[in-house]
Biopython code that builds the backbone (N, CA, C, O; Angstrom):
import numpy as np
from Bio.PDB.StructureBuilder import StructureBuilder

atoms = [
    (1, "MET", "N", (-172.123, -13.625, -63.263)),
    (1, "MET", "CA", (-173.259, -12.387, -63.832)),
    (1, "MET", "C", (-173.543, -13.439, -64.886)),
    (1, "MET", "O", (-173.017, -14.447, -65.359)),
    (2, "ILE", "N", (-174.909, -12.517, -65.049)),
    (2, "ILE", "CA", (-175.677, -12.890, -66.235)),
    (2, "ILE", "C", (-176.145, -11.810, -67.052)),
    (2, "ILE", "O", (-176.827, -10.851, -66.689)),
    (3, "LEU", "N", (-175.608, -12.126, -68.446)),
    (3, "LEU", "CA", (-175.480, -10.657, -69.350)),
    (3, "LEU", "C", (-176.638, -11.110, -70.556)),
    (3, "LEU", "O", (-176.434, -11.977, -71.405)),
    (4, "THR", "N", (-177.931, -10.283, -70.408)),
    (4, "THR", "CA", (-179.224, -10.364, -70.940)),
    (4, "THR", "C", (-178.880, -9.501, -72.357)),
    (4, "THR", "O", (-178.443, -8.352, -72.298)),
    (5, "PHE", "N", (-179.096, -10.101, -73.460)),
    (5, "PHE", "CA", (-179.089, -9.343, -75.256)),
    (5, "PHE", "C", (-180.370, -9.656, -75.703)),
    (5, "PHE", "O", (-181.000, -10.707, -75.595)),
    (6, "ARG", "N", (-180.677, -8.557, -76.240)),
    (6, "ARG", "CA", (-182.070, -9.047, -77.035)),
    (6, "ARG", "C", (-181.379, -8.103, -78.341)),
    (6, "ARG", "O", (-180.793, -7.035, -78.520)),
    (7, "ILE", "N", (-182.011, -9.585, -79.283)),
    (7, "ILE", "CA", (-181.846, -9.092, -80.951)),
    (7, "ILE", "C", (-182.623, -8.987, -81.381)),
    (7, "ILE", "O", (-183.723, -9.224, -80.882)),
    (8, "VAL", "N", (-182.374, -8.488, -82.770)),
    (8, "VAL", "CA", (-183.933, -8.231, -83.617)),
    (8, "VAL", "C", (-183.266, -8.362, -84.715)),
    (8, "VAL", "O", (-182.125, -8.007, -85.009)),
    (9, "ASN", "N", (-184.293, -9.051, -85.459)),
    (9, "ASN", "CA", (-183.956, -9.498, -86.752)),
    (9, "ASN", "C", (-184.966, -8.874, -87.750)),
    (9, "ASN", "O", (-186.182, -9.019, -87.877)),
    (10, "PRO", "N", (-183.755, -7.891, -88.629)),
    (10, "PRO", "CA", (-184.796, -6.972, -89.553)),
    (10, "PRO", "C", (-184.499, -8.160, -91.026)),
    (10, "PRO", "O", (-184.223, -7.765, -92.159)),
    (11, "ASN", "N", (-184.613, -9.307, -90.706)),
    (11, "ASN", "CA", (-184.731, -9.881, -91.942)),
    (11, "ASN", "C", (-186.022, -10.674, -92.151)),
    (11, "ASN", "O", (-186.879, -10.889, -91.294)),
    (12, "PRO", "N", (-186.026, -11.176, -93.744)),
    (12, "PRO", "CA", (-187.128, -11.895, -93.851)),
    (12, "PRO", "C", (-187.533, -13.088, -94.014)),
    (12, "PRO", "O", (-188.450, -13.550, -94.693)),
    (13, "PHE", "N", (-186.395, -13.791, -92.995)),
    (13, "PHE", "CA", (-186.181, -15.021, -92.708)),
    (13, "PHE", "C", (-185.831, -15.030, -91.491)),
    (13, "PHE", "O", (-185.418, -14.065, -90.848)),
    (14, "ALA", "N", (-185.996, -16.227, -91.090)),
    (14, "ALA", "CA", (-185.711, -16.716, -89.426)),
    (14, "ALA", "C", (-184.087, -16.383, -89.268)),
    (14, "ALA", "O", (-183.458, -16.105, -90.289)),
    (15, "LEU", "N", (-183.507, -16.412, -88.147)),
    (15, "LEU", "CA", (-182.225, -16.528, -87.913)),
    (15, "LEU", "C", (-181.895, -17.362, -86.826)),
    (15, "LEU", "O", (-182.437, -16.962, -85.795)),
    (16, "SER", "N", (-181.093, -18.539, -86.647)),
    (16, "SER", "CA", (-180.707, -19.322, -85.959)),
    (16, "SER", "C", (-179.526, -19.454, -85.550)),
    (16, "SER", "O", (-178.691, -19.461, -86.454)),
    (17, "TRP", "N", (-178.978, -19.606, -84.086)),
    (17, "TRP", "CA", (-177.750, -20.112, -83.711)),
    (17, "TRP", "C", (-177.089, -20.871, -83.038)),
    (17, "TRP", "O", (-177.910, -20.920, -82.122)),
    (18, "THR", "N", (-176.156, -21.630, -82.641)),
    (18, "THR", "CA", (-175.984, -22.936, -81.956)),
    (18, "THR", "C", (-174.870, -22.714, -81.138)),
    (18, "THR", "O", (-174.095, -23.615, -80.816)),
    (19, "GLY", "N", (-174.730, -21.189, -80.686)),
    (19, "GLY", "CA", (-173.545, -21.099, -79.734)),
    (19, "GLY", "C", (-173.313, -19.329, -79.874)),
    (19, "GLY", "O", (-173.753, -18.662, -80.811)),
    (20, "VAL", "N", (-172.624, -18.855, -78.858)),
    (20, "VAL", "CA", (-172.386, -17.326, -78.520)),
    (20, "VAL", "C", (-171.192, -17.281, -78.005)),
    (20, "VAL", "O", (-170.861, -17.934, -77.016)),
    (21, "LYS", "N", (-170.283, -16.327, -78.779)),
    (21, "LYS", "CA", (-169.154, -15.566, -77.538)),
    (21, "LYS", "C", (-169.245, -14.267, -77.197)),
    (21, "LYS", "O", (-169.308, -13.405, -78.073)),
    (22, "VAL", "N", (-169.263, -13.977, -75.937)),
    (22, "VAL", "CA", (-169.503, -12.518, -75.826)),
    (22, "VAL", "C", (-168.013, -11.824, -74.851)),
    (22, "VAL", "O", (-167.197, -12.387, -74.122)),
    (23, "ASN", "N", (-168.164, -10.501, -75.240)),
    (23, "ASN", "CA", (-167.117, -9.566, -74.529)),
    (23, "ASN", "C", (-167.507, -8.503, -73.862)),
    (23, "ASN", "O", (-167.688, -7.521, -74.582)),
    (24, "ALA", "N", (-167.722, -8.335, -72.615)),
    (24, "ALA", "CA", (-167.781, -6.860, -71.917)),
    (24, "ALA", "C", (-166.706, -5.959, -71.874)),
    (24, "ALA", "O", (-165.708, -6.458, -71.353)),
    (25, "ARG", "N", (-166.631, -5.276, -72.094)),
    (25, "ARG", "CA", (-165.380, -4.054, -71.993)),
    (25, "ARG", "C", (-165.856, -2.844, -71.067)),
    (25, "ARG", "O", (-166.816, -2.197, -71.486)),
    (26, "VAL", "N", (-165.412, -2.557, -70.126)),
    (26, "VAL", "CA", (-165.761, -1.176, -69.615)),
    (26, "VAL", "C", (-164.247, -0.233, -69.045)),
    (26, "VAL", "O", (-163.485, -0.520, -68.122)),
    (27, "ASN", "N", (-164.206, 1.062, -70.088)),
    (27, "ASN", "CA", (-163.381, 1.953, -69.979)),
    (27, "ASN", "C", (-162.193, 1.119, -70.706)),
    (27, "ASN", "O", (-161.248, 0.767, -69.999)),
    (28, "ASP", "N", (-162.196, 0.785, -72.097)),
    (28, "ASP", "CA", (-161.370, -0.109, -72.775)),
    (28, "ASP", "C", (-160.461, -1.462, -72.217)),
    (28, "ASP", "O", (-159.332, -1.913, -72.412)),
    (29, "MET", "N", (-161.194, -1.679, -71.723)),
    (29, "MET", "CA", (-160.546, -2.796, -70.602)),
    (29, "MET", "C", (-161.585, -3.946, -70.324)),
    (29, "MET", "O", (-162.687, -3.789, -69.799)),
    (30, "ASP", "N", (-160.895, -5.453, -70.888)),
    (30, "ASP", "CA", (-162.170, -6.791, -70.753)),
    (30, "ASP", "C", (-162.422, -6.449, -69.422)),
    (30, "ASP", "O", (-161.680, -5.895, -68.610)),
    (31, "LEU", "N", (-163.920, -6.978, -69.271)),
    (31, "LEU", "CA", (-164.378, -7.215, -67.944)),
    (31, "LEU", "C", (-164.737, -8.208, -67.854)),
    (31, "LEU", "O", (-164.110, -8.958, -67.106)),
    (32, "LEU", "N", (-166.051, -8.775, -68.644)),
    (32, "LEU", "CA", (-166.604, -9.803, -68.677)),
    (32, "LEU", "C", (-166.915, -10.860, -69.618)),
    (32, "LEU", "O", (-168.073, -11.143, -69.926)),
    (33, "PRO", "N", (-165.651, -11.581, -70.182)),
    (33, "PRO", "CA", (-165.741, -12.648, -71.214)),
    (33, "PRO", "C", (-166.797, -13.715, -70.849)),
    (33, "PRO", "O", (-166.907, -14.046, -69.668)),
    (34, "GLY", "N", (-167.572, -14.267, -71.792)),
    (34, "GLY", "CA", (-168.704, -15.172, -71.835)),
    (34, "GLY", "C", (-168.896, -15.811, -72.540)),
    (34, "GLY", "O", (-168.666, -15.220, -73.595)),
    (35, "VAL", "N", (-169.343, -17.175, -72.815)),
    (35, "VAL", "CA", (-169.452, -18.259, -73.875)),
    (35, "VAL", "C", (-170.890, -19.185, -73.376)),
    (35, "VAL", "O", (-171.143, -19.496, -72.213)),
    (36, "SER", "N", (-171.616, -19.473, -74.434)),
    (36, "SER", "CA", (-172.857, -20.290, -74.166)),
    (36, "SER", "C", (-172.990, -21.235, -75.549)),
    (36, "SER", "O", (-172.742, -20.844, -76.690)),
    (37, "SER", "N", (-173.417, -22.501, -75.183)),
    (37, "SER", "CA", (-173.472, -23.278, -76.288)),
    (37, "SER", "C", (-175.086, -23.706, -76.355)),
    (37, "SER", "O", (-175.423, -24.809, -76.785)),
    (38, "GLU", "N", (-176.012, -22.747, -75.899)),
    (38, "GLU", "CA", (-177.125, -22.751, -75.866)),
    (38, "GLU", "C", (-177.875, -22.508, -77.201)),
    (38, "GLU", "O", (-177.882, -21.277, -77.188)),
    (39, "ASN", "N", (-178.594, -22.908, -78.494)),
    (39, "ASN", "CA", (-179.051, -22.631, -79.370)),
    (39, "ASN", "C", (-180.213, -21.945, -79.057)),
    (39, "ASN", "O", (-181.007, -22.266, -78.174)),
    (40, "GLY", "N", (-180.336, -20.527, -80.164)),
    (40, "GLY", "CA", (-181.411, -20.159, -80.038)),
    (40, "GLY", "C", (-182.103, -19.610, -81.894)),
    (40, "GLY", "O", (-181.556, -19.839, -82.972)),
    (41, "GLN", "N", (-183.125, -19.037, -81.696)),
    (41, "GLN", "CA", (-183.488, -18.806, -83.018)),
    (41, "GLN", "C", (-184.558, -17.599, -82.578)),
    (41, "GLN", "O", (-185.067, -17.515, -81.460)),
    (42, "VAL", "N", (-184.853, -16.431, -84.001)),
    (42, "VAL", "CA", (-185.435, -15.374, -83.669)),
    (42, "VAL", "C", (-185.992, -15.466, -85.303)),
    (42, "VAL", "O", (-185.323, -15.429, -86.336)),
    (43, "GLU", "N", (-187.516, -15.603, -85.119)),
    (43, "GLU", "CA", (-188.233, -15.229, -86.505)),
    (43, "GLU", "C", (-187.844, -14.086, -87.007)),
    (43, "GLU", "O", (-187.238, -13.136, -86.511)),
    (44, "ALA", "N", (-188.504, -14.406, -88.639)),
    (44, "ALA", "CA", (-188.105, -13.157, -89.383)),
    (44, "ALA", "C", (-188.983, -11.924, -89.105)),
    (44, "ALA", "O", (-190.214, -11.950, -89.129)),
    (45, "LEU", "N", (-188.270, -10.899, -88.854)),
    (45, "LEU", "CA", (-188.841, -9.836, -88.470)),
    (45, "LEU", "C", (-189.280, -9.710, -87.053)),
    (45, "LEU", "O", (-190.245, -9.099, -86.592)),
    (46, "GLY", "N", (-188.344, -10.437, -86.450)),
    (46, "GLY", "CA", (-188.729, -10.537, -85.028)),
    (46, "GLY", "C", (-187.812, -10.167, -83.889)),
    (46, "GLY", "O", (-186.685, -9.888, -84.299)),
    (47, "GLU", "N", (-187.978, -10.067, -82.367)),
    (47, "GLU", "CA", (-186.966, -9.971, -81.591)),
    (47, "GLU", "C", (-187.175, -11.149, -80.582)),
    (47, "GLU", "O", (-188.229, -11.744, -80.362)),
    (48, "SER", "N", (-186.092, -11.335, -80.080)),
    (48, "SER", "CA", (-185.319, -12.409, -78.697)),
    (48, "SER", "C", (-184.652, -11.906, -78.251)),
    (48, "SER", "O", (-184.072, -10.911, -78.687)),
    (49, "VAL", "N", (-184.439, -12.691, -76.716)),
    (49, "VAL", "CA", (-183.561, -12.525, -75.782)),
    (49, "VAL", "C", (-182.802, -13.698, -75.729)),
    (49, "VAL", "O", (-183.330, -14.733, -76.137)),
    (50, "PHE", "N", (-181.641, -13.724, -75.293)),
    (50, "PHE", "CA", (-180.964, -14.743, -74.787)),
    (50, "PHE", "C", (-180.203, -14.126, -73.754)),
    (50, "PHE", "O", (-180.005, -12.924, -73.573)),
    (51, "LYS", "N", (-179.754, -15.231, -73.020)),
    (51, "LYS", "CA", (-178.785, -15.003, -71.631)),
    (51, "LYS", "C", (-177.407, -15.470, -72.072)),
    (51, "LYS", "O", (-177.345, -16.346, -72.935)),
    (52, "VAL", "N", (-176.179, -14.903, -71.496)),
    (52, "VAL", "CA", (-174.890, -15.652, -71.030)),
    (52, "VAL", "C", (-174.639, -15.658, -69.567)),
    (52, "VAL", "O", (-175.237, -14.939, -68.766)),
    (53, "GLU", "N", (-173.688, -16.542, -69.264)),
    (53, "GLU", "CA", (-173.338, -16.346, -68.159)),
    (53, "GLU", "C", (-171.585, -16.137, -68.146)),
    (53, "GLU", "O", (-170.689, -16.957, -68.349)),
    (54, "ALA", "N", (-171.550, -14.971, -67.883)),
    (54, "ALA", "CA", (-169.973, -14.180, -68.028)),
    (54, "ALA", "C", (-169.302, -14.151, -66.615)),
    (54, "ALA", "O", (-170.064, -14.352, -65.670)),
    (55, "SER", "N", (-168.406, -13.999, -66.429)),
    (55, "SER", "CA", (-167.372, -13.677, -64.849)),
    (55, "SER", "C", (-166.416, -12.787, -65.481)),
    (55, "SER", "O", (-166.034, -12.647, -66.642)),
    (56, "ALA", "N", (-166.017, -11.972, -63.874)),
    (56, "ALA", "CA", (-164.853, -11.271, -63.997)),
    (56, "ALA", "C", (-163.989, -11.772, -63.370)),
    (56, "ALA", "O", (-164.235, -12.424, -62.355)),
    (57, "SER", "N", (-162.550, -11.547, -63.916)),
    (57, "SER", "CA", (-161.704, -12.017, -62.894)),
    (57, "SER", "C", (-161.329, -11.349, -61.896)),
    (57, "SER", "O", (-161.439, -10.150, -62.153)),
    (58, "THR", "N", (-160.803, -11.599, -60.527)),
    (58, "THR", "CA", (-160.476, -10.756, -59.638)),
    (58, "THR", "C", (-159.222, -9.210, -60.142)),
    (58, "THR", "O", (-159.291, -8.026, -59.811)),
    (59, "LEU", "N", (-158.415, -9.784, -60.841)),
    (59, "LEU", "CA", (-157.425, -8.880, -61.475)),
    (59, "LEU", "C", (-158.246, -7.926, -62.537)),
    (59, "LEU", "O", (-157.787, -6.801, -62.731)),
    (60, "GLY", "N", (-159.398, -8.312, -63.209)),
    (60, "GLY", "CA", (-160.222, -7.185, -64.081)),
    (60, "GLY", "C", (-160.945, -6.495, -62.940)),
    (60, "GLY", "O", (-161.154, -5.370, -63.395)),
    (61, "LEU", "N", (-161.376, -6.532, -61.879)),
    (61, "LEU", "CA", (-161.892, -5.878, -61.201)),
    (61, "LEU", "C", (-160.904, -4.761, -60.396)),
    (61, "LEU", "O", (-161.001, -3.602, -59.992)),
    (62, "LEU", "N", (-160.166, -5.549, -60.413)),
    (62, "LEU", "CA", (-158.671, -4.632, -59.175)),
    (62, "LEU", "C", (-158.587, -3.368, -60.548)),
    (62, "LEU", "O", (-158.759, -2.163, -60.362)),
    (63, "ARG", "N", (-158.334, -3.910, -61.678)),
    (63, "ARG", "CA", (-157.756, -2.799, -62.786)),
    (63, "ARG", "C", (-159.329, -1.811, -62.970)),
    (63, "ARG", "O", (-159.258, -0.582, -62.968)),
    (64, "GLN", "N", (-159.885, -2.107, -63.031)),
    (64, "GLN", "CA", (-161.373, -1.076, -63.047)),
    (64, "GLN", "C", (-161.631, -0.213, -61.423)),
    (64, "GLN", "O", (-162.340, 0.790, -61.346)),
    (65, "VAL", "N", (-161.122, -0.650, -60.566)),
    (65, "VAL", "CA", (-160.988, -0.168, -59.023)),
    (65, "VAL", "C", (-159.883, 1.207, -59.154)),
    (65, "VAL", "O", (-160.148, 2.395, -58.969)),
    (66, "LEU", "N", (-158.658, 0.619, -59.514)),
    (66, "LEU", "CA", (-157.531, 1.219, -59.457)),
    (66, "LEU", "C", (-157.667, 2.649, -60.670)),
    (66, "LEU", "O", (-157.192, 3.775, -60.515)),
    (67, "ASN", "N", (-158.429, 2.154, -61.794)),
    (67, "ASN", "CA", (-158.700, 3.712, -62.905)),
    (67, "ASN", "C", (-159.623, 4.237, -62.289)),
    (67, "ASN", "O", (-159.225, 5.402, -62.257)),
    (68, "PHE", "N", (-160.932, 4.224, -61.578)),
    (68, "PHE", "CA", (-161.582, 5.115, -60.917)),
    (68, "PHE", "C", (-160.681, 5.558, -59.908)),
    (68, "PHE", "O", (-160.316, 6.679, -60.262)),
    (69, "GLN", "N", (-160.008, 5.184, -58.584)),
    (69, "GLN", "CA", (-158.950, 6.165, -57.616)),
    (69, "GLN", "C", (-158.090, 6.956, -58.563)),
    (69, "GLN", "O", (-157.532, 7.966, -58.134)),
    (70, "GLY", "N", (-157.915, 6.541, -59.963)),
    (70, "GLY", "CA", (-156.745, 7.361, -60.881)),
    (70, "GLY", "C", (-157.493, 8.950, -61.178)),
    (70, "GLY", "O", (-156.861, 9.961, -61.485)),
    (71, "GLY", "N", (-158.738, 8.874, -61.028)),
    (71, "GLY", "CA", (-159.335, 9.980, -61.773)),
    (71, "GLY", "C", (-159.984, 10.050, -62.803)),
    (71, "GLY", "O", (-160.253, 11.033, -63.494)),
    (72, "GLN", "N", (-160.310, 8.740, -62.947)),
    (72, "GLN", "CA", (-161.306, 8.320, -64.402)),
    (72, "GLN", "C", (-162.581, 9.358, -64.197)),
    (72, "GLN", "O", (-163.310, 9.491, -63.215)),
    (73, "SER", "N", (-162.594, 10.188, -65.734)),
    (73, "SER", "CA", (-164.144, 11.281, -65.462)),
    (73, "SER", "C", (-164.925, 10.743, -66.232)),
    (73, "SER", "O", (-165.739, 11.527, -66.720)),
    (74, "LYS", "N", (-165.038, 9.364, -66.649)),
    (74, "LYS", "CA", (-166.066, 8.789, -67.349)),
    (74, "LYS", "C", (-166.307, 7.347, -67.041)),
    (74, "LYS", "O", (-165.364, 6.787, -66.481)),
    (75, "LEU", "N", (-167.586, 6.479, -67.338)),
    (75, "LEU", "CA", (-167.854, 5.185, -67.729)),
    (75, "LEU", "C", (-168.199, 4.933, -68.815)),
    (75, "LEU", "O", (-169.258, 5.429, -69.201)),
    (76, "THR", "N", (-167.482, 4.127, -69.646)),
    (76, "THR", "CA", (-167.733, 3.533, -71.166)),
    (76, "THR", "C", (-168.006, 2.103, -71.285)),
    (76, "THR", "O", (-167.674, 1.340, -70.378)),
    (77, "TYR", "N", (-168.541, 1.720, -72.259)),
    (77, "TYR", "CA", (-168.600, 0.615, -72.240)),
    (77, "TYR", "C", (-168.538, 0.189, -73.573)),
    (77, "TYR", "O", (-168.502, 1.005, -74.494)),
    (78, "ALA", "N", (-168.517, -1.471, -73.818)),
    (78, "ALA", "CA", (-168.305, -1.876, -75.261)),
    (78, "ALA", "C", (-168.651, -3.299, -75.023)),
    (78, "ALA", "O", (-168.090, -4.089, -74.264)),
    (79, "LEU", "N", (-169.837, -3.525, -75.929)),
    (79, "LEU", "CA", (-170.318, -5.166, -75.961)),
    (79, "LEU", "C", (-170.014, -5.771, -77.379)),
    (79, "LEU", "O", (-170.302, -5.160, -78.408)),
    (80, "GLU", "N", (-169.418, -7.002, -77.374)),
    (80, "GLU", "CA", (-169.182, -7.231, -78.530)),
    (80, "GLU", "C", (-169.234, -9.096, -78.438)),
    (80, "GLU", "O", (-168.811, -9.600, -77.397)),
    (81, "GLY", "N", (-169.663, -9.850, -79.349)),
    (81, "GLY", "CA", (-169.600, -11.025, -79.642)),
    (81, "GLY", "C", (-169.877, -11.464, -80.935)),
    (81, "GLY", "O", (-169.643, -10.653, -81.831)),
    (82, "ILE", "N", (-170.426, -12.812, -81.317)),
    (82, "ILE", "CA", (-170.284, -13.862, -82.282)),
    (82, "ILE", "C", (-171.632, -14.835, -81.632)),
    (82, "ILE", "O", (-171.603, -15.558, -80.636)),
    (83, "LEU", "N", (-173.042, -14.511, -82.774)),
    (83, "LEU", "CA", (-173.521, -15.727, -82.881)),
    (83, "LEU", "C", (-173.001, -17.023, -83.958)),
    (83, "LEU", "O", (-173.064, -16.914, -85.182)),
    (84, "TYR", "N", (-172.659, -17.830, -83.487)),
    (84, "TYR", "CA", (-172.355, -18.912, -84.438)),
    (84, "TYR", "C", (-173.373, -19.757, -84.951)),
    (84, "TYR", "O", (-174.377, -20.024, -84.290)),
    (85, "GLN", "N", (-173.198, -20.125, -85.917)),
    (85, "GLN", "CA", (-174.347, -20.699, -86.628)),
    (85, "GLN", "C", (-174.211, -22.381, -86.834)),
    (85, "GLN", "O", (-175.085, -22.988, -87.451)),
    (86, "GLY", "N", (-173.174, -22.990, -86.328)),
    (86, "GLY", "CA", (-172.949, -24.204, -86.417)),
    (86, "GLY", "C", (-171.762, -25.034, -87.795)),
    (86, "GLY", "O", (-171.792, -24.626, -88.956)),
    (87, "GLY", "N", (-171.316, -25.582, -87.582)),
    (87, "GLY", "CA", (-169.807, -26.457, -88.424)),
    (87, "GLY", "C", (-168.947, -25.268, -88.566)),
    (87, "GLY", "O", (-169.271, -24.080, -88.574)),
    (88, "LEU", "N", (-167.865, -25.782, -88.668)),
    (88, "LEU", "CA", (-166.175, -25.267, -88.579)),
    (88, "LEU", "C", (-166.724, -24.007, -89.671)),
    (88, "LEU", "O", (-166.773, -22.794, -89.471)),
    (89, "SER", "N", (-167.051, -24.682, -90.704)),
    (89, "SER", "CA", (-167.386, -23.420, -91.982)),
    (89, "SER", "C", (-168.219, -22.196, -91.758)),
    (89, "SER", "O", (-167.900, -21.097, -92.210)),
    (90, "SER", "N", (-168.924, -22.341, -91.292)),
    (90, "SER", "CA", (-170.074, -21.361, -91.327)),
    (90, "SER", "C", (-170.039, -20.165, -90.752)),
    (90, "SER", "O", (-170.878, -19.297, -90.993)),
    (91, "GLY", "N", (-168.937, -20.003, -89.837)),
    (91, "GLY", "CA", (-168.555, -18.657, -89.025)),
    (91, "GLY", "C", (-169.660, -18.551, -88.353)),
    (91, "GLY", "O", (-170.413, -19.368, -87.823)),
    (92, "GLY", "N", (-169.637, -16.935, -88.499)),
    (92, "GLY", "CA", (-170.822, -16.470, -87.258)),
    (92, "GLY", "C", (-171.275, -15.146, -87.590)),
    (92, "GLY", "O", (-171.110, -14.699, -88.725)),
    (93, "ILE", "N", (-171.872, -14.445, -86.615)),
    (93, "ILE", "CA", (-172.496, -13.470, -86.990)),
    (93, "ILE", "C", (-172.306, -12.347, -85.915)),
    (93, "ILE", "O", (-172.988, -12.256, -84.894)),
    (94, "PRO", "N", (-171.200, -11.428, -86.309)),
    (94, "PRO", "CA", (-170.590, -10.453, -85.057)),
    (94, "PRO", "C", (-171.651, -9.463, -84.997)),
    (94, "PRO", "O", (-172.400, -8.880, -85.781)),
    (95, "PHE", "N", (-171.419, -9.507, -83.785)),
    (95, "PHE", "CA", (-172.536, -8.081, -83.440)),
    (95, "PHE", "C", (-171.715, -7.115, -81.851)),
    (95, "PHE", "O", (-170.989, -7.599, -80.982)),
    (96, "SER", "N", (-172.110, -5.964, -81.968)),
    (96, "SER", "CA", (-171.153, -5.084, -81.185)),
    (96, "SER", "C", (-172.427, -4.007, -80.656)),
    (96, "SER", "O", (-173.478, -3.836, -81.274)),
    (97, "ALA", "N", (-172.080, -3.399, -79.476)),
    (97, "ALA", "CA", (-172.750, -1.902, -79.150)),
    (97, "ALA", "C", (-171.816, -1.102, -78.493)),
    (97, "ALA", "O", (-170.817, -1.723, -78.132)),
    (98, "GLU", "N", (-171.840, 0.185, -78.207)),
    (98, "GLU", "CA", (-171.130, 0.853, -77.190)),
    (98, "GLU", "C", (-171.696, 2.018, -76.949)),
    (98, "GLU", "O", (-172.486, 2.594, -77.698)),
    (99, "GLY", "N", (-171.234, 2.458, -75.711)),
    (99, "GLY", "CA", (-172.151, 3.955, -75.299)),
    (99, "GLY", "C", (-171.194, 4.135, -74.059)),
    (99, "GLY", "O", (-170.245, 3.402, -73.783)),
    (100, "ALA", "N", (-171.639, 5.303, -73.328)),
    (100, "ALA", "CA", (-171.228, 6.017, -72.048)),
    (100, "ALA", "C", (-172.274, 5.766, -70.987)),
    (100, "ALA", "O", (-173.381, 6.305, -71.002)),
    (101, "LEU", "N", (-171.833, 4.864, -70.010)),
    (101, "LEU", "CA", (-172.853, 4.605, -68.789)),
    (101, "LEU", "C", (-172.537, 6.180, -68.019)),
    (101, "LEU", "O", (-173.628, 6.735, -67.890)),
    (102, "TRP", "N", (-171.815, 6.743, -67.672)),
    (102, "TRP", "CA", (-171.453, 8.161, -67.262)),
    (102, "TRP", "C", (-170.112, 8.919, -67.590)),
    (102, "TRP", "O", (-169.101, 8.276, -67.873)),
    (103, "ASP", "N", (-170.120, 10.443, -67.544)),
    (103, "ASP", "CA", (-169.503, 11.404, -68.167)),
    (103, "ASP", "C", (-169.538, 12.646, -67.459)),
    (103, "ASP", "O", (-170.397, 13.513, -67.616)),
    (104, "SER", "N", (-168.426, 12.702, -66.558)),
    (104, "SER", "CA", (-168.879, 14.039, -66.095)),
    (104, "SER", "C", (-168.468, 15.260, -66.708)),
    (104, "SER", "O", (-168.184, 16.281, -66.081)),
    (105, "GLY", "N", (-168.448, 15.156, -67.716)),
    (105, "GLY", "CA", (-167.943, 16.252, -68.877)),
    (105, "GLY", "C", (-169.272, 16.866, -69.824)),
    (105, "GLY", "O", (-169.603, 17.920, -70.368)),
    (106, "GLN", "N", (-169.800, 15.433, -69.627)),
    (106, "GLN", "CA", (-171.431, 15.847, -70.271)),
    (106, "GLN", "C", (-172.523, 15.209, -70.008)),
    (106, "GLN", "O", (-172.591, 14.048, -69.606)),
    (107, "GLU", "N", (-173.594, 16.086, -70.266)),
    (107, "GLU", "CA", (-174.986, 15.230, -69.831)),
    (107, "GLU", "C", (-175.621, 14.109, -70.399)),
    (107, "GLU", "O", (-176.060, 14.214, -71.544)),
    (108, "LEU", "N", (-175.770, 12.771, -69.613)),
    (108, "LEU", "CA", (-176.386, 11.574, -70.241)),
    (108, "LEU", "C", (-177.818, 11.597, -70.482)),
    (108, "LEU", "O", (-178.373, 10.627, -71.001)),
]
sb = StructureBuilder()
sb.init_structure("model")
sb.init_model(0)
sb.init_chain("A")
sb.init_seg("    ")
for serial, (resi, resn, name, xyz) in enumerate(atoms, 1):
    if name == "N":
        sb.init_residue(resn, " ", resi, " ")
    sb.init_atom(name, np.array(xyz, "f"), 0.0, 1.0, " ", f" {name:<3s}", serial, name[0])
structure = sb.get_structure()
């Protein structure tokens, strides 16, 4: 599965990266981890899109199916990751987003 991310750079300088690590969680369970060594850049005060190939394990999918059969009333997600900037000591820039895709108790 290909995960597509849009990155917004609100800074007055360009932002570049040398790799990315991501994880998509559904209902608080890891489902789609992925990594990419592709370089990227977003200009100052600009936006860019990058893609990461991620894969779900059979066990992870089975857990999700069993969770829904057990009467799960909502479907939440959390995306988290790190944009690496190169070098061992440079660390990275963490990012995250979360929300609900479906909730039987609320209108979305």
